[in-house]
C-alpha angles and dihedrals in degrees: 000000000000122000116215152102148213146239128208114222125217090254091060097253121117136224112215119197121193133179107217138166114257113258110256103201119078095347115130117226111253107221115228095010098096089228109119122161111305095014119130118262134184113231124192125197128185113204143144093265141348097270090051093050092052088045088056092055093043091052088058091057098267092126105166098055116132131159115218116177129336105267097136109031119180117273122234091259092054090048092053092047094055095042091056094047114091096220097044093222122103141157143185139171110297106232091046112234115210114308101335113169127226117268130212112254092245087067088059097047100044132225095314089067094229135073097231133080119289111292117235118257112253 
């Protein structure tokens, strides 16, 4: 299960922060991030509501993503980072090592653009 939380912003949108394990299939290793396959990563999502934020992650192939409770809400620095990113989806290694920067979600998912196995051609 994912540990995480959310924060409602004054304009009504939410920022959801989740600690997940890094996808193992099709994901490239990011040198210097400390986030090899199976390592914990912190994912931030900016969306209209919590359900929409989780749907954005599920649409990328992270199927078993649930938010239960608000034990690890996003910090003010995390909120600022996700609000200033055009996609509104970021990640970095979960116990943060040094001054690691935030990465766009496509760097986590690999060249296929989703976390799961290759989808069959139609």
